[in-house]
N, C-alpha and C positions, 0 to 999 in steps of 0.2 A: 089338124089345123097347123098353121105355121107356128114355129117355136117362139116362145117369149112368155115372161111371167110378171111383167111390170105394168102398172096402170098407164105409165107414160107411153109404152109401146102398143097399147091397145088402140084400135081394134085389130084383132088377128083374123085371118081368113080360114074358114072351114070348107073343105072340099070333100066330095064323096068318091070312092073308088068301088066299082062294081065287080062282083065275083060271080062267075057262072061256069058251066062245063064248056069245054072247047067248042067253039063255033056257035054257041047259043047267042052271044051278043051280036053276031053278024046278022041276026034276023031283026034287029031293031035300029031305028034312027033315034039316037039318044041325045037329049038336051041335058046338059049337066050345069046346074046353077050353084055357085058357091054362096056362102053366108058369112056374116060377121061373128066373131067371138070376142066379147068384151070382158076385160078384168076391171072391176070396180074397186074403189078404195075400201080397205078394211077399217072398221071402227077401232080406235085405240084411245086409251085415256091415261092421264097422269093426274092423280088427285093428291095435292100437297097436304101433309098433316100439319094442323095448327100446332104451334109451339110457343115457348116463352121462357122467361127466367126472372130471377130477382135482380133488382138494380145492383150493378157492381159485379155480378157473376159473369163468368165466361159463357158464351153461347153454347147450347147443347148441339149435338149433331142433328141436322135437319133431315127429314125423311118424307116419304110419300108412298102412295100405292100405284103401281104401274100395271096395266093390263092391256091385252089385245095385240101386242107386238109379237111377231114370230121370233123364236129364239135364234134362228139362223141369221136374222138381220142385225144382230149385235147392237141393238139400240141401247144407249146408256142415258141415264138421267142424273143430273146434279142439281143441287138446291142452293139458293142464296136468298138473302133478304136485303131490303133497302137499309142503308146505314142509319144509325141513330142509337143513342145509349141512354136516353132519358125516359122516365115514366110519362112525362108530359107529351112526348112525341109518339108514344105508343097508341095503337098497334102499328107495327111495321108490316110490309107486304113480303111474304115468302113466295118466290116463284120457282118454277121448274125449268131447267134448261135441258132440252132434248137434243141428243147428238147421234148421228149415224153416218155411214158412208154416203157419198153424194147420190142423190136420187132416191134413196131408200124411203125417206119420210114422205115422198110423193105418193107412196102406195097406201097411205093411211089418212083417214079423217080423224084428226087428233083433238080430243077434248082435254084442255090443259087448265086445271082448276087451281088457282092460287089459294093461299091461306094466310091467316094473321099470326104475327109474332108479337106477343104481349110482354112488356117489361113491367113487373109489379114492384110496389114499394118494398124496400128491404127493411127488416127490423134493425133496431139499434139498441145497444145497452150502454149503461153508464157505470164507469169504474170510479168509485168514490171511497177512499180509505177512511176508517174510523178516525175521529178527531180526538186529540189528546186534551185532557182537562187543562184548564188554565187557572191562574190566580189573579184576582182583582189587581189591576195595575200593570199586567203584562202588556207588551206592545201588540199592535195590530198584526195579524198574520194573513197569509195568502192561501186560498183554497186551490187544490190541484186535481180536481176531478177531470175525467175525460170521457167523451162519448165515442163509441166505436165508429161512428160515422165521420168523426172529425168536426162535426158541427159544434157551435158554441153552446156551452151549458149556462143555464140561468140558476142563480142561487137565491133562496129566500130564508129569512129567519123567522122562527116561531114567536120570538119575543125580542123585537128590536130594542126594547128598553134595557135588556141584558146584554145583547150583542147584535149589532146591525151589520148588514152586508151591503157593500157598494162594489158592483162588479164581482171581483174575486177576493176582495179585501174584507176581513172581518175585524170590526173594532169593538172592544169590550167596554161596557159602560158601568156595569155593576155586577155584584155577585148574584148567582142564580144558575138555573139550568135552562139550556136553550137547544133547539133542534134546527139544524141547517139542512134544507132539502135542495137536492140537485135535480133539475129537470131539463128535458130537451124536447120541444114540441114537434120536431120533425120538419120536413119540407116536401117539395114535390116528389122527391125520390126516396125519402125515408119516413117510416111510420114514427109516431111519437114514442119516446123511450119511457119505460116504467120509471117513475121518480125514485130516487134513493135518498134516504134521510139518515143523518148522523147526529147523535146527541152528545153534548159534552157539558161539563159543569165548570162554572167559574167560582172557585173557592174564595172564601174571605181571606184577606191579607192580614198577616200577623202585624200587630202594632203595640206600642207600649207607652205608658205614662209613668214616669218615676219622679216623685217629689224629692226635693233636695233637703237634707237635714239642716236645721239651723238652730240658733240659740240667741238668747239675750240675757242681759243682767236684770235681775229683779228690779222692777220699778221703772224700767225704760220702755219706750214704745216698741211694738213688734216691728221687725224689719219687713221688707217686701219678700213674699214667699216666691220661690221659683221651682222649676222642675225641668225634666228633659222629655221631649216627645220623639219617638223613633218609629219608623215604618209608615208614617202617613204620607200620602201623595201631596206634593206641594200645591197642586191645583185644587185640592179639596179644602184648603184654608182651615184646617183644624187648629184650634187654639185651646189653651187651658187656663183656668183660674184656680188659685190655691187658697186654702183656708185651714185653720187648725181648730181643734176642740178648745172650748173656753177654759180659762183658768189662769191665775196670775201668781200662783204661789210656787215656791221652790219645792215644797212638799208634794204638790200635784204633778210635778214634772217627772218624765217627759210627757208632753202633749203630742197628739197625732196630727201631722200635716197631710192632707189629702188634696188631690187635684180633680177638677171637674172639666170634662171636655166640652168644647163648643164647636158646632158645625151646622151647616144647612141641613134641613130635614132629610132623613134617609141616608146621609153620607156615612154615618158611623155604622150602619148596617152592613157595610162592605168590609168591616174589620173584625178580627178576633183580637180583643184588646186586653192586655195585661196591665193592671193598675197597681203601682207599688207606693205605699205610704212611707212617710219618714217621721223622725222624731223632732220635736221642738223642745229644747231644754231651757229652763229658766235657772240661771246660776245665782248664787248668793252675791249680795252686794258687800264689798269690803267696807267695814265700819270699825271705828275705834273709839275707845273711851280713854282719855288721858287725864289722869287725876292731877289736879294742880297741887303743888306743895303748899303747905300751910303751917302754921305754928301759933303759939300764944306765950304770954308771960306767965 
């Protein structure tokens, strides 16, 4: 046949050449008829492998299975996917790009099968340091937890009566123990984070009541009793009243002055209170007897 190996050059001509002993063919009137020689396309295929990644990761190397191409044709295949980096836009299409010298691919019937590239939700974690204990009366403080995703964390209090949370600010209301829980529900690209809880104690505040020592002279009215309050928060409106043990004689002196605290219900439960009594002394009244001079005849 005529030379050629491409489908594009097909059809080629096949001819016959007779062989016989010398002079034999002279005995024949020979009709020689040529025929066609066709080269048909070879089946070949590229099957793209499905792939994927977690949101935020780099793309892995894309691949596929190539079959049917002759090694000498130097057919190469590269892979690419449609653009997009969100879970919501997934799956994306992975396609194969087949390259060869001009005309080479015309010799093949090619099956090119694409595949899906799936982006899955990434996990996230919460970093939330332990919380230091506080004392009743301490100022509000700010929480500083972070999610690995960079998404905003939500904080909740197990007992808002002890300490409440607004955004990232914790306000202390009374003594007690409370747990603050940090959570992040995730979004379209991140799964929910495992909540992280931190417990701290609001200790009672030290405060004191000290009665002031006083005295009077026997037989006079008692003065107003006083004392000193320290450590109580102004907003708690803690007051005190003072009294002494009964008695009006110098011999029974000193008597004891004590203070009684007054506040709204529950307020004094936030304090560790030291109460100090004082003495009330009754002193002797100065008195005199002056004998009048007298006489007689």
